[in-house]
mmCIF file as gemmi writes it, N, C-alpha and C atoms, coordinates in Angstrom:
data_model
loop_
_atom_site.group_PDB
_atom_site.id
_atom_site.type_symbol
_atom_site.label_atom_id
_atom_site.label_alt_id
_atom_site.label_comp_id
_atom_site.label_asym_id
_atom_site.label_entity_id
_atom_site.label_seq_id
_atom_site.pdbx_PDB_ins_code
_atom_site.Cartn_x
_atom_site.Cartn_y
_atom_site.Cartn_z
_atom_site.occupancy
_atom_site.B_iso_or_equiv
_atom_site.pdbx_formal_charge
_atom_site.auth_seq_id
_atom_site.auth_asym_id
_atom_site.pdbx_PDB_model_num
ATOM 1 N N . MET Axp A 1 ? 129.796 -124.6 232.8 1 0 ? 1 A 1
ATOM 2 C CA . MET Axp A 1 ? 130.785 -125.255 231.953 1 0 ? 1 A 1
ATOM 3 C C . MET Axp A 1 ? 130.117 -126.286 231.041 1 0 ? 1 A 1
ATOM 4 N N . GLU Axp A 2 ? 129.12 -126.969 231.574 1 0 ? 2 A 1
ATOM 5 C CA . GLU Axp A 2 ? 128.426 -127.987 230.782 1 0 ? 2 A 1
ATOM 6 C C . GLU Axp A 2 ? 127.677 -127.359 229.606 1 0 ? 2 A 1
ATOM 7 N N . ASP Axp A 3 ? 127.142 -126.15 229.82 1 0 ? 3 A 1
ATOM 8 C CA . ASP Axp A 3 ? 126.45 -125.454 228.734 1 0 ? 3 A 1
ATOM 9 C C . ASP Axp A 3 ? 127.416 -125.075 227.611 1 0 ? 3 A 1
ATOM 10 N N . LEU Axp A 4 ? 128.61 -124.679 227.975 1 0 ? 4 A 1
ATOM 11 C CA . LEU Axp A 4 ? 129.617 -124.328 226.979 1 0 ? 4 A 1
ATOM 12 C C . LEU Axp A 4 ? 129.973 -125.537 226.111 1 0 ? 4 A 1
ATOM 13 N N . VAL Axp A 5 ? 130.159 -126.682 226.738 1 0 ? 5 A 1
ATOM 14 C CA . VAL Axp A 5 ? 130.489 -127.901 225.999 1 0 ? 5 A 1
ATOM 15 C C . VAL Axp A 5 ? 129.347 -128.275 225.062 1 0 ? 5 A 1
ATOM 16 N N . ASN Axp A 6 ? 128.127 -128.186 225.524 1 0 ? 6 A 1
ATOM 17 C CA . ASN Axp A 6 ? 126.977 -128.508 224.676 1 0 ? 6 A 1
ATOM 18 C C . ASN Axp A 6 ? 126.853 -127.529 223.51 1 0 ? 6 A 1
ATOM 19 N N . ASN Axp A 7 ? 127.13 -126.256 223.758 1 0 ? 7 A 1
ATOM 20 C CA . ASN Axp A 7 ? 127.084 -125.263 222.679 1 0 ? 7 A 1
ATOM 21 C C . ASN Axp A 7 ? 128.174 -125.537 221.641 1 0 ? 7 A 1
ATOM 22 N N . LEU Axp A 8 ? 129.367 -125.888 222.094 1 0 ? 8 A 1
ATOM 23 C CA . LEU Axp A 8 ? 130.456 -126.208 221.173 1 0 ? 8 A 1
ATOM 24 C C . LEU Axp A 8 ? 130.113 -127.447 220.339 1 0 ? 8 A 1
ATOM 25 N N . ARG Axp A 9 ? 129.512 -128.45 220.961 1 0 ? 9 A 1
ATOM 26 C CA . ARG Axp A 9 ? 129.1 -129.638 220.22 1 0 ? 9 A 1
ATOM 27 C C . ARG Axp A 9 ? 128.081 -129.278 219.141 1 0 ? 9 A 1
ATOM 28 N N . SER Axp A 10 ? 127.154 -128.426 219.483 1 0 ? 10 A 1
ATOM 29 C CA . SER Axp A 10 ? 126.136 -128.01 218.513 1 0 ? 10 A 1
ATOM 30 C C . SER Axp A 10 ? 126.764 -127.237 217.361 1 0 ? 10 A 1
ATOM 31 N N . ILE Axp A 11 ? 127.679 -126.343 217.669 1 0 ? 11 A 1
ATOM 32 C CA . ILE Axp A 11 ? 128.338 -125.54 216.641 1 0 ? 11 A 1
ATOM 33 C C . ILE Axp A 11 ? 129.163 -126.444 215.72 1 0 ? 11 A 1
ATOM 34 N N . ILE Axp A 12 ? 129.884 -127.386 216.281 1 0 ? 12 A 1
ATOM 35 C CA . ILE Axp A 12 ? 130.695 -128.294 215.475 1 0 ? 12 A 1
ATOM 36 C C . ILE Axp A 12 ? 129.809 -129.171 214.601 1 0 ? 12 A 1
ATOM 37 N N . THR Axp A 13 ? 128.668 -129.59 215.12 1 0 ? 13 A 1
ATOM 38 C CA . THR Axp A 13 ? 127.74 -130.386 214.325 1 0 ? 13 A 1
ATOM 39 C C . THR Axp A 13 ? 127.208 -129.594 213.143 1 0 ? 13 A 1
ATOM 40 N N . VAL Axp A 14 ? 126.855 -128.334 213.373 1 0 ? 14 A 1
ATOM 41 C CA . VAL Axp A 14 ? 126.345 -127.486 212.293 1 0 ? 14 A 1
ATOM 42 C C . VAL Axp A 14 ? 127.432 -127.227 211.248 1 0 ? 14 A 1
ATOM 43 N N . ILE Axp A 15 ? 128.653 -126.976 211.69 1 0 ? 15 A 1
ATOM 44 C CA . ILE Axp A 15 ? 129.761 -126.756 210.76 1 0 ? 15 A 1
ATOM 45 C C . ILE Axp A 15 ? 130.016 -128.015 209.932 1 0 ? 15 A 1
ATOM 46 N N . GLY Axp A 16 ? 129.978 -129.175 210.559 1 0 ? 16 A 1
ATOM 47 C CA . GLY Axp A 16 ? 130.163 -130.429 209.84 1 0 ? 16 A 1
ATOM 48 C C . GLY Axp A 16 ? 129.069 -130.668 208.81 1 0 ? 16 A 1
ATOM 49 N N . LEU Axp A 17 ? 127.838 -130.348 209.17 1 0 ? 17 A 1
ATOM 50 C CA . LEU Axp A 17 ? 126.727 -130.502 208.241 1 0 ? 17 A 1
ATOM 51 C C . LEU Axp A 17 ? 126.879 -129.554 207.054 1 0 ? 17 A 1
ATOM 52 N N . LEU Axp A 18 ? 127.272 -128.324 207.318 1 0 ? 18 A 1
ATOM 53 C CA . LEU Axp A 18 ? 127.476 -127.366 206.226 1 0 ? 18 A 1
ATOM 54 C C . LEU Axp A 18 ? 128.608 -127.796 205.301 1 0 ? 18 A 1
ATOM 55 N N . CYS Axp A 19 ? 129.674 -128.34 205.849 1 0 ? 19 A 1
ATOM 56 C CA . CYS Axp A 19 ? 130.775 -128.849 205.016 1 0 ? 19 A 1
ATOM 57 C C . CYS Axp A 19 ? 130.301 -130.016 204.161 1 0 ? 19 A 1
ATOM 58 N N . PHE Axp A 20 ? 129.541 -130.922 204.748 1 0 ? 20 A 1
ATOM 59 C CA . PHE Axp A 20 ? 129.019 -132.061 204.005 1 0 ? 20 A 1
ATOM 60 C C . PHE Axp A 20 ? 128.113 -131.6 202.869 1 0 ? 20 A 1
ATOM 61 N N . LEU Axp A 21 ? 127.222 -130.671 203.144 1 0 ? 21 A 1
ATOM 62 C CA . LEU Axp A 21 ? 126.328 -130.168 202.107 1 0 ? 21 A 1
ATOM 63 C C . LEU Axp A 21 ? 127.101 -129.437 201.015 1 0 ? 21 A 1
ATOM 64 N N . GLY Axp A 22 ? 128.14 -128.715 201.388 1 0 ? 22 A 1
ATOM 65 C CA . GLY Axp A 22 ? 128.974 -128.029 200.404 1 0 ? 22 A 1
ATOM 66 C C . GLY Axp A 22 ? 129.697 -129.008 199.497 1 0 ? 22 A 1
ATOM 67 N N . ILE Axp A 23 ? 130.21 -130.095 200.052 1 0 ? 23 A 1
ATOM 68 C CA . ILE Axp A 23 ? 130.883 -131.111 199.252 1 0 ? 23 A 1
ATOM 69 C C . ILE Axp A 23 ? 129.893 -131.796 198.313 1 0 ? 23 A 1
ATOM 70 N N . CYS Axp A 24 ? 128.692 -132.079 198.807 1 0 ? 24 A 1
ATOM 71 C CA . CYS Axp A 24 ? 127.664 -132.69 197.952 1 0 ? 24 A 1
ATOM 72 C C . CYS Axp A 24 ? 127.285 -131.751 196.814 1 0 ? 24 A 1
ATOM 73 N N . TYR Axp A 25 ? 127.141 -130.476 197.113 1 0 ? 25 A 1
ATOM 74 C CA . TYR Axp A 25 ? 126.807 -129.505 196.069 1 0 ? 25 A 1
ATOM 75 C C . TYR Axp A 25 ? 127.904 -129.456 195.016 1 0 ? 25 A 1
ATOM 76 N N . TRP Axp A 26 ? 129.164 -129.424 195.464 1 0 ? 26 A 1
ATOM 77 C CA . TRP Axp A 26 ? 130.284 -129.382 194.527 1 0 ? 26 A 1
ATOM 78 C C . TRP Axp A 26 ? 130.346 -130.656 193.685 1 0 ? 26 A 1
ATOM 79 N N . ALA Axp A 27 ? 130.14 -131.82 194.324 1 0 ? 27 A 1
ATOM 80 C CA . ALA Axp A 27 ? 130.27 -133.092 193.613 1 0 ? 27 A 1
ATOM 81 C C . ALA Axp A 27 ? 129.202 -133.263 192.544 1 0 ? 27 A 1
ATOM 82 N N . PHE Axp A 28 ? 128.013 -132.731 192.773 1 0 ? 28 A 1
ATOM 83 C CA . PHE Axp A 28 ? 126.918 -132.918 191.828 1 0 ? 28 A 1
ATOM 84 C C . PHE Axp A 28 ? 126.667 -131.691 190.957 1 0 ? 28 A 1
ATOM 85 N N . SER Axp A 29 ? 127.549 -130.703 191.024 1 0 ? 29 A 1
ATOM 86 C CA . SER Axp A 29 ? 127.36 -129.518 190.201 1 0 ? 29 A 1
ATOM 87 C C . SER Axp A 29 ? 127.774 -129.806 188.762 1 0 ? 29 A 1
ATOM 88 N N . LYS Axp A 30 ? 127.213 -129.089 187.842 1 0 ? 30 A 1
ATOM 89 C CA . LYS Axp A 30 ? 127.527 -129.277 186.419 1 0 ? 30 A 1
ATOM 90 C C . LYS Axp A 30 ? 128.959 -128.848 186.12 1 0 ? 30 A 1
ATOM 91 N N . HIS Axp A 31 ? 129.478 -127.913 186.886 1 0 ? 31 A 1
ATOM 92 C CA . HIS Axp A 31 ? 130.83 -127.406 186.66 1 0 ? 31 A 1
ATOM 93 C C . HIS Axp A 31 ? 131.882 -128.495 186.863 1 0 ? 31 A 1
ATOM 94 N N . ALA Axp A 32 ? 131.668 -129.387 187.818 1 0 ? 32 A 1
ATOM 95 C CA . ALA Axp A 32 ? 132.652 -130.422 188.128 1 0 ? 32 A 1
ATOM 96 C C . ALA Axp A 32 ? 132.484 -131.66 187.259 1 0 ? 32 A 1
ATOM 97 N N . ARG Axp A 33 ? 131.414 -131.755 186.516 1 0 ? 33 A 1
ATOM 98 C CA . ARG Axp A 33 ? 131.11 -132.967 185.752 1 0 ? 33 A 1
ATOM 99 C C . ARG Axp A 33 ? 132.188 -133.286 184.711 1 0 ? 33 A 1
ATOM 100 N N . ALA Axp A 34 ? 132.697 -132.288 184.009 1 0 ? 34 A 1
ATOM 101 C CA . ALA Axp A 34 ? 133.697 -132.541 182.968 1 0 ? 34 A 1
ATOM 102 C C . ALA Axp A 34 ? 134.951 -133.192 183.552 1 0 ? 34 A 1
ATOM 103 N N . GLY Axp A 35 ? 135.402 -132.703 184.673 1 0 ? 35 A 1
ATOM 104 C CA . GLY Axp A 35 ? 136.587 -133.287 185.311 1 0 ? 35 A 1
ATOM 105 C C . GLY Axp A 35 ? 136.352 -134.71 185.78 1 0 ? 35 A 1
ATOM 106 N N . PHE Axp A 36 ? 135.166 -134.976 186.313 1 0 ? 36 A 1
ATOM 107 C CA . PHE Axp A 36 ? 134.836 -136.322 186.769 1 0 ? 36 A 1
ATOM 108 C C . PHE Axp A 36 ? 134.704 -137.285 185.591 1 0 ? 36 A 1
ATOM 109 N N . ASP Axp A 37 ? 134.124 -136.815 184.492 1 0 ? 37 A 1
ATOM 110 C CA . ASP Axp A 37 ? 134.001 -137.661 183.309 1 0 ? 37 A 1
ATOM 111 C C . ASP Axp A 37 ? 135.376 -138.016 182.741 1 0 ? 37 A 1
ATOM 112 N N . GLU Axp A 38 ? 136.27 -137.042 182.74 1 0 ? 38 A 1
ATOM 113 C CA . GLU Axp A 38 ? 137.629 -137.297 182.26 1 0 ? 38 A 1
ATOM 114 C C . GLU Axp A 38 ? 138.35 -138.289 183.165 1 0 ? 38 A 1
ATOM 115 N N . ALA Axp A 39 ? 138.206 -138.127 184.47 1 0 ? 39 A 1
ATOM 116 C CA . ALA Axp A 39 ? 138.855 -139.036 185.416 1 0 ? 39 A 1
ATOM 117 C C . ALA Axp A 39 ? 138.269 -140.443 185.326 1 0 ? 39 A 1
ATOM 118 N N . ALA Axp A 40 ? 136.995 -140.548 185.015 1 0 ? 40 A 1
ATOM 119 C CA . ALA Axp A 40 ? 136.362 -141.865 184.9 1 0 ? 40 A 1
ATOM 120 C C . ALA Axp A 40 ? 136.883 -142.638 183.701 1 0 ? 40 A 1
ATOM 121 N N . GLN Axp A 41 ? 137.361 -141.945 182.689 1 0 ? 41 A 1
ATOM 122 C CA . GLN Axp A 41 ? 137.855 -142.606 181.487 1 0 ? 41 A 1
ATOM 123 C C . GLN Axp A 41 ? 139.336 -142.984 181.574 1 0 ? 41 A 1
ATOM 124 N N . LEU Axp A 42 ? 140.051 -142.518 182.57 1 0 ? 42 A 1
ATOM 125 C CA . LEU Axp A 42 ? 141.488 -142.786 182.679 1 0 ? 42 A 1
ATOM 126 C C . LEU Axp A 42 ? 141.84 -144.272 182.693 1 0 ? 42 A 1
ATOM 127 N N . PRO Axp A 43 ? 141.129 -145.125 183.412 1 0 ? 43 A 1
ATOM 128 C CA . PRO Axp A 43 ? 141.509 -146.549 183.395 1 0 ? 43 A 1
ATOM 129 C C . PRO Axp A 43 ? 141.301 -147.213 182.04 1 0 ? 43 A 1
ATOM 130 N N . LEU Axp A 44 ? 140.499 -146.619 181.192 1 0 ? 44 A 1
ATOM 131 C CA . LEU Axp A 44 ? 140.184 -147.233 179.911 1 0 ? 44 A 1
ATOM 132 C C . LEU Axp A 44 ? 141.086 -146.769 178.775 1 0 ? 44 A 1
ATOM 133 N N . THR Axp A 45 ? 141.915 -145.775 179.022 1 0 ? 45 A 1
ATOM 134 C CA . THR Axp A 45 ? 142.775 -145.25 177.961 1 0 ? 45 A 1
ATOM 135 C C . THR Axp A 45 ? 143.983 -146.16 177.767 1 0 ? 45 A 1
ATOM 136 N N . ASP Axp A 46 ? 144.457 -146.213 176.541 1 0 ? 46 A 1
ATOM 137 C CA . ASP Axp A 46 ? 145.643 -147.011 176.224 1 0 ? 46 A 1
ATOM 138 C C . ASP Axp A 46 ? 146.893 -146.206 176.554 1 0 ? 46 A 1
ATOM 139 N N . ASP Axp A 47 ? 147.887 -146.898 177.04 1 0 ? 47 A 1
ATOM 140 C CA . ASP Axp A 47 ? 149.169 -146.26 177.323 1 0 ? 47 A 1
ATOM 141 C C . ASP Axp A 47 ? 150.06 -146.432 176.093 1 0 ? 47 A 1
ATOM 142 N N . ASP Axp A 48 ? 150.122 -145.409 175.276 1 0 ? 48 A 1
ATOM 143 C CA . ASP Axp A 48 ? 150.924 -145.458 174.064 1 0 ? 48 A 1
ATOM 144 C C . ASP Axp A 48 ? 152.273 -144.773 174.242 1 0 ? 48 A 1
ATOM 145 N N . LEU Axp A 49 ? 152.698 -144.61 175.467 1 0 ? 49 A 1
ATOM 146 C CA . LEU Axp A 49 ? 153.973 -143.954 175.72 1 0 ? 49 A 1
ATOM 147 C C . LEU Axp A 49 ? 155.12 -144.924 175.458 1 0 ? 49 A 1
ATOM 148 N N . PRO Axp A 50 ? 156.218 -144.442 174.91 1 0 ? 50 A 1
ATOM 149 C CA . PRO Axp A 50 ? 157.371 -145.332 174.704 1 0 ? 50 A 1
ATOM 150 C C . PRO Axp A 50 ? 157.992 -145.73 176.039 1 0 ? 50 A 1
ATOM 151 N N . ALA Axp A 51 ? 158.604 -146.889 176.071 1 0 ? 51 A 1
ATOM 152 C CA . ALA Axp A 51 ? 159.235 -147.374 177.292 1 0 ? 51 A 1
ATOM 153 C C . ALA Axp A 51 ? 160.464 -146.541 177.604 1 0 ? 51 A 1
ATOM 154 N N . SER Axp A 52 ? 160.719 -146.364 178.881 1 0 ? 52 A 1
ATOM 155 C CA . SER Axp A 52 ? 161.903 -145.627 179.293 1 0 ? 52 A 1
ATOM 156 C C . SER Axp A 52 ? 163.137 -146.513 179.098 1 0 ? 52 A 1
ATOM 157 N N . PRO Axp A 53 ? 164.33 -145.917 179.067 1 0 ? 53 A 1
ATOM 158 C CA . PRO Axp A 53 ? 165.553 -146.731 178.894 1 0 ? 53 A 1
ATOM 159 C C . PRO Axp A 53 ? 165.708 -147.803 179.975 1 0 ? 53 A 1
ATOM 160 N N . ALA Axp A 54 ? 165.316 -147.51 181.203 1 0 ? 54 A 1
ATOM 161 C CA . ALA Axp A 54 ? 165.439 -148.504 182.275 1 0 ? 54 A 1
ATOM 162 C C . ALA Axp A 54 ? 164.502 -149.679 182.027 1 0 ? 54 A 1
ATOM 163 N N . GLU Axp A 55 ? 163.314 -149.415 181.509 1 0 ? 55 A 1
ATOM 164 C CA . GLU Axp A 55 ? 162.376 -150.496 181.22 1 0 ? 55 A 1
ATOM 165 C C . GLU Axp A 55 ? 162.865 -151.34 180.051 1 0 ? 55 A 1
ATOM 166 N N . LYS Axp A 56 ? 163.525 -150.705 179.096 1 0 ? 56 A 1
ATOM 167 C CA . LYS Axp A 56 ? 164.059 -151.455 177.96 1 0 ? 56 A 1
ATOM 168 C C . LYS Axp A 56 ? 165.139 -152.43 178.381 1 0 ? 56 A 1
ATOM 169 N N . GLU Axp A 57 ? 165.924 -152.054 179.406 1 0 ? 57 A 1
ATOM 170 C CA . GLU Axp A 57 ? 167.009 -152.907 179.881 1 0 ? 57 A 1
ATOM 171 C C . GLU Axp A 57 ? 166.533 -153.897 180.935 1 0 ? 57 A 1
ATOM 172 N N . GLY Axp A 58 ? 165.283 -153.803 181.353 1 0 ? 58 A 1
ATOM 173 C CA . GLY Axp A 58 ? 164.762 -154.72 182.353 1 0 ? 58 A 1
ATOM 174 C C . GLY Axp A 58 ? 165.069 -154.31 183.77 1 0 ? 58 A 1
ATOM 175 N N . LYS Axp A 59 ? 165.5 -153.084 183.971 1 0 ? 59 A 1
ATOM 176 C CA . LYS Axp A 59 ? 165.822 -152.6 185.308 1 0 ? 59 A 1
ATOM 177 C C . LYS Axp A 59 ? 164.585 -151.972 185.924 1 0 ? 59 A 1
ATOM 178 N N . THR Axp A 60 ? 164.49 -152.054 187.231 1 0 ? 60 A 1
ATOM 179 C CA . THR Axp A 60 ? 163.413 -151.399 187.962 1 0 ? 60 A 1
ATOM 180 C C . THR Axp A 60 ? 164.016 -150.566 189.07 1 0 ? 60 A 1
ATOM 181 N N . ASN Axp A 61 ? 163.286 -149.538 189.47 1 0 ? 61 A 1
ATOM 182 C CA . ASN Axp A 61 ? 163.738 -148.696 190.576 1 0 ? 61 A 1
ATOM 183 C C . ASN Axp A 61 ? 163.334 -149.357 191.884 1 0 ? 61 A 1
ATOM 184 N N . GLY Axp A 62 ? 164.25 -149.495 192.819 1 0 ? 62 A 1
ATOM 185 C CA . GLY Axp A 62 ? 163.9 -150.007 194.124 1 0 ? 62 A 1
ATOM 186 C C . GLY Axp A 62 ? 164.745 -151.101 194.513 1 0 ? 62 A 1
């Protein structure tokens, strides 16, 4: 029984490592760069949207 538990721990460790490496590959791939660059600029964009009717009247939801 102890061997089974140790084998499961090893398998889970390898699966976790492969998932981590896959996420790192995806995060640093050239394909994902455009989306990350766009998301990085979101806080710097101006909000030129017109105010909603509730905002014009000074009402808030909640």
